Structures are given as C-alpha cells and as structure tokens.
N, C-alpha and C positions, 0 to 999 in steps of 0.2 A: 504492500500499499504504500510507504513513503517512495518509492520509485515510482509510483504512478503519477503522486503528489508533483513529485519534482518535472515528471514529463507535461505534466500541464500546467504548470507554473510558468506565466509570462517571466520573461527575463529582462532586465531592464533595460534600456540603451546603452548604457556605460558596461555592463558587461558584456553587449551583443559587438560594440565597439571596442571592447579591451581585444576580445575572442580575434574580431578581424585582423586586429592590429598585428599582433601572435602567428595569424595565420603565413602574413604577407614578408618576403624576404627584404632584406638590409641593403639595397641597392639592386645596380641594373644584371639583368641577364646576360652570362657570356656564351662566346662559341668556348668549346673547351674540347674536343676534339674535331676533326676532319676524315672522311673517307672515302674515298672510291671507289668505281670496278665498272667494267666493260666484258662484254661475250670475247670470245676467243679470235672471231671471223672479221677480219680486218679487209676490207678493201681500199688501195688507195684510187685518189678520185679523178687522178687520168686514165683510169682504166674502168670507170664502174659503167661507162656508158656502153662499153662491149659486155660488161657480166650483165648490166640491167638487161638487154635486150636480146640477151643467149637465155638465160635463164628465164625469160617470160617469152622465147618462141615466138620473138616480131621483129628477129631482123631485115622481115621485106622495108620497112616502116624506115626506109633512110632520111628522108627527112628529118622526122623525129627526133630521130637518134644524133641527126645533125646540130640541133638544135640541144636538146641536152648535151651532147660534150660542149657546146659553148658556155649552155650555164655553169657547166661545171668548171670549163676553164676560168670564170670571172669569179667564182664566188669565193676564193680564198681559202677551201677546203683541202689540205694535203689526203686525209684517210677517214675513215669513218668504221665504227664497229657494229656486228648487225646479229642479235640472234639465228636469225634466219640464215640460213646455207641455201648450196646448191641441193644436197641429198633432200632436205625438208620440203623446200618446193617442189621439186618431182614427185613426191608422196602426197602431196596437196594442191592436185590441179584445180582446185575450186580457190584458192588465193592467187590464178591467174585468168581465170576464166570470170568475169565480169558478170555475164548473165545465171552462175553459180551463186547460191547463197555460202557464206562462208564465216559469216560470224562465231558459231556454235565453234569450228576447227579453231579459231583463233583463239577463242574463249577456253578452251581446255589448254592449251599450250601456255596461254599467260598465267593459268592457274598457280603453274608450280613454276615455272619460268623466273616470273617478274617477282617472288619472292624468293626465290633462288638468288638472282642479280641482289637484293636489297641487301639481303642479308651477306654475302658478300663484299660492299662496301661496309654494311654496318658493325662487321666482325673487324675492320680494317681500323674505324673511327672506335670501337671499344677496346681495341687493343693499344692504340696511342692512348686514350681515356688515362686506363690501368688501373683499373676498379674493376670489380666483377659485373657481370653483364643482369647479377640480379640486383644491383645494386641500383637499375634505371628504374624510373616510378613510372613515366609517361611514354606511351610512342604515339606518334606523329606521322603517319604515313601517304605517299600523295602519288598518285597514280591516274594515266585515265588509259594503261594498256589492260583496261580486264574491266569486270567489274560482278563482282562475289560476295555470295552470304554464305557465311562468314566468310571475311576480306582477306588480300593482303595479309593486314594487320594482324590477324590471329594466328595465320600461319609462320609469318615473318616473327611472332613472339615465340614459338614453338621453336622454331630452327635456331633462335638464339638464347635456349634456355632463359626467358626471360619470367620473371615471379608471375605467377596466375592471377597475382592482385595489380596488376601494371596495366591502368588507364590511359587505354586504346582511343585516337582519335584519327578516323578517315576521308581523305580530302581524294574524291574522282572529278575529271574532266575539268580541270582546272588551268589546260594548258602549259604555256610557259612562264607563268607568272605563278605556278603551283609550289617549285621551290622556296622563292621567295614569300610568298602566303603561308608556307608551313613553319618557315623559320619566324615569322608573328606571332602563330600560334603558340610557339613553342615559347619562346619570350612571353607570352601571358601567361601562358601557365607557371615557368617557369617565378615569374616574380611575385605571382600571388598564390605560392604553395609553398611553404618555407623549407629548406631540404630538398625539393623535387631536383631529378636530374631527367633532362628530357630528350628521347634519341626520333632526331627526326629520320626520316628515310624517305628518299625521290628515286623511281625507278620506271623507266619508261621503255619499248619495244618496237619498232618500228611496224612491225609484222602486223599489227593493228589496222594499220595505213596502207601496208604492200599493196601495190597492184599492178596490172600491166598496161603498157601504155596505152592510149586512144588516141586517134584523131581527131574524134569530137571532144577529149578533155583533157587538151593540150595543158591544163594547169596541173595536171597529176606528173609531168617529170620536174617539174618543180618543187614540187612536196618530195622524188623522190632524189632528185639531187642535193639535199640540204639536211633531211634528218637523220640521225643516227642512234644508235641504243647505248645507253650508260644506266648509272646507278651512283645517287651518294649520301653520304649520312653526315649528322652532323650529331654530336651530344651539347648540347645546353644546360644551362642551371646557375643559378644568381648564389654569392656567399660562398666564392669557391675555396677547396681545403689547400690552404698554404702548403701543407707538408704533401699533400696528394696530386691535385689539379693544378697546370697549367694555363692558364687565358691567352686564349687567341687574339677573340677582339670582344669588345665591350657592345652590346647593342644597347645603344644610346636611344634610340624613339625609332616606330616604326609608324607606317601609315599607307593608305590605300587610295586610290582616286581614279574615277574614268575620263580620260581622254570625251569631251561634249561631243554628240553625235557621232561616235565612233563601231556604232556597234556591228556595223559593217565589216569592221574592218580587219576581224579574224572569227570565223565562222565553221564551228563543228560539229559532225551529229553521226552517233551509231546506229549504220543502216546493215542491211541483210549482208552488203560485202564488206564490212569493218568498219573503219570509222573514216568520214569524210570529211577533210580540212580544207577549206579553202580563204585562206589569206588573201585578201585584198593588197591588188597593186599600189592602192592608195594611202599603206597602213606607211612608208617612209616618209611620208610630205605628213602626213595626221603628226606621228612622232616629233619631226622637226620644228611642225608648228606650236605644238602646244607644251613641248616637254620643261623647256626652260619655268614657263608657270606653275607646271608640276612641281617640279621641282624647290621653287619658290614657297609654294604653299605648304611643300611638306618638311624642309627645313629651316625657313624664316625664322620662325618663332625661337630658336638655336643661336638665333643671330650670324648664321651663314651661307644666306641670298646673297648669289650674286659672285661670289669668290670661288667659282666651280672651280679652277685650276689648282687652289689650296689643297684640293682634298683630291684623295686618292680616290678609283673608282670600281665597283664589281658590277658590270653590264651586263647582262643576258644578252650573249650574242645569240639572238635570232637570225642574224645574214649577217652579211658584209654591208645590205644597203642600209639596216636596223642598224649597226654601230655607224656609219657614216650618219646617219640622222643625229641620233644623238649628240655624237661628235658637233657636226654643223649647228643643231640648234642650241649647244649649250657653250658654243665656241671653246671646244677643250683642245687643248695643246695634242698632237697626234699620239704622243708617250704616253697618256692618261688611260688608252682603253691597249695596252699591249698587253693587260693578261686578257682581256675576251678575246682579243685577234687570236692571240694564241691557243687558247680554248676552239674558238671557233678552226683553225687551221688544223689540228691535230685529232679531235672528233667529231665537227660538225655541229647541227644544232642536235642537243639531246633532250629537248626541250625543260622540263622542271629542273633536273636535275644539273643542267650546266651551269648555273649563276654558283651553285656550290663548288663544282670544279674551275672556277674563274675566281673565290673566295683564296681555293686551294692555292690555286697558281700566284695570287697577290702575297701569299703566307709564304710562301718558296724567294719570293721576289723583293721582300720587305724591304730592304737595305736602299733597293731603287726603286721602288714604287709611292710608299706611306710617306708624307713631309712631315714636316716639323714636327707640327700640332697630332700626327696621327691618328688625324678625324678622313674619315671616308664616307660612302654611299652604296650601298649595294642598292641595285634598282631590275627588278626584272617587269617583264614585260610580255603581255597574254591577251587572250580573248578579252572585249570588253567596249573597248581597248583600255584594260588593265594596267593602270601604274603602282608597283608596290614598291615603297620606297623602305629601307631602313637604312639609319644613320650608327655608323661604326668607330668605335674608337682602337686603332690597335696596342693592345698591351703591350707594356715596358717587358723587353726581353723574349716577347714571343717569336 
C-alpha cells in the first residue's frame, strides 16, 4: 500500500526539475571513435562503362555507353565498391530486366548484407573506442537499402553482442543526409541521458537501385555512374572518461533546414523494380543559391556567420557538381573541400555513410585542415532539399 501511495502522489515541480537535471549530461556530446567499411568488389571508374554494359548485356546501346563514359570521365571518381558482383547479377536476371519485379529479391539480399557491412564498420569503431560493446546504451541505424521488421538495428545489435536493453532507433529512406541526421539524433540522446554511449551506424548498398540502361530513361546511367556501397559508424557520448576515452570532435550545435521550393530536387520511391531515385538537374543551382543563407541561419547564433574560410568543412560529396556548388556559394578556398573531394574520388557517393568517411579523413589530415580555432561544419545534403548542419570543434590532441 505504501508503494501504491508513492505512485499516486503527485511529485512537486521542484522534484521533477531536479530529476531532469540529473538526467542531463554536463556538457556537449563528442565523437569518440569512427569506423568505416566497404565490400570487397572494387570497380575502377575508367572501366565502369565496359563493366556495366557487359553485366547488363546491353553492349548494343553504344550511344548510351559513350554517354556513360563521358559522365565517368567528368565525375572526379577513381573507383567504387559494390556488394553485387557479376556472379550475383547472373543469378538474378530480374535485376537486369526492368519488366520483372525484383524488390523481394533485393530485400532478401539486403536483410543480411546491410547489417553485415554495418557490423564491419561498427566493429572498427568499437575497437578504437576501447570499451566493451556491452557498454553501448543506444543504437541509431540509418539505411535506405531495405525495409524490414525487425530491422537492421536488431540484427546489428545481435552481431555486435550488444546488451538486450540497448535502446534502438531506426531511420529509413533519409537519403544522402541520413548520416548527418543520425549524428544529430545521437547528439540529442547523449546530451539528455547522462552516461549514454550511442553507436551510430549507416550502411548502403546500391543493389537496391541497380538496373540496366534504357534509352527511355537516360537518367539511370547518371545514378549508376555516381553511387557506391559503404558503411560508417561513430561512437558518441558526453562527459568522456579521461582515463579511457579520447574525444575526436566536440558536437557543438546541430540544426536542420529545407531549401524553399526544392521538394523536386531529390525524389525517390520504392517500386517493384527497386528504389527509383531521381535527383533534379537543378539541385546544384539550388544549393549554390541557397547554401549561404542556410549556413548563416544555422551558425549565426554562434557568431560564426560569414567567416567561412576560417572553418574546416566536412561536406557530403554527393557529386562533383554538388561540391562545386557549395564551394561557389560560400566562396570557399579550394583547399577547404579537399577531404570531401578525396572521399568522392576513392569511394564515389555512398549516400548517408559518406559524410562520416569525410569526417574520418579530416581526422587524418587534422594538422593540414583544422584551423587555429578548431571549429568546423559537418554538412549533409539530401531529399527535401534538406540541409543538415552540425558545428564541430576538433578536440585538442585528437
């Protein structure tokens, strides 16, 4: 009866406020470790057109092949990695023939391949972090490469041996801004749950959008020329343990905005033949014309507006034209996007995980990239057109 009385009694506002304060971390969240992974199958960009038209048995479409060769030449990409191989495609003619439904077969492959790739990246992040996987309290997973219940998050938790009580959040179909969005969610979790250690994992397979060339759908070859497979993972936590954890970047502030009248800029839909994604040719111009205002709104309250070249930049490399638009819109010195251009060159656009690859590259190049004040911006760009912004501060000694 005493317990029942305690449950039914109304706590005072002061008690609730004290409880809430005790739940919150004392200080901002930090990136504590980073891990990345790619499938083994690597295709060089200068060989991709031959590879693509051979595996899809469309060598007779010579004009389209020449067009793809030109796109690849201008893409600033050297190589990309893929889960799908020629052998896999030979066993699945429905991935080639647009008239055949193929979503079920794609989903069946993604059900295991996506969490396996995510686990490879997460395992590296956990090893770098140096604490047991069981110490992870929250899991945030993002992908558009599949849609299952239970999802990638549960299988990933099992593969990593996470505690059954780990609190999971699953993000689907957030496109190229998903890595930035997942980091924003992790920051909020870490700062509002004292002692939380959040594992962020993003993984994508282009198998979900792979299809044969078609003269009636010329935009298909643009997608085939840009996207690759990859996974990235980050450990996020506030109040780092000085004896066991080494912060890499402090997550100062995060925001999200949408470029006005840009919903047509990047549109995707799951159909019987997989994910159909149609980025607009207007997207680079939309970004170039609006990015400075988006950045001013996001970082202005911190007094950083306007001095763009005083910051380091981890920009999602959605393609050469996207990076050129950000550079032009913010009047950045060419060296500011060196890390983003390097990742684009080595991996192509891996969608959500890509910006985390860029963050890892900035960590490696720290002495050449991070300025005197150590402040920078992580910038995600995705459907909406959505602009995800996170202000970072490079930790001393990272």
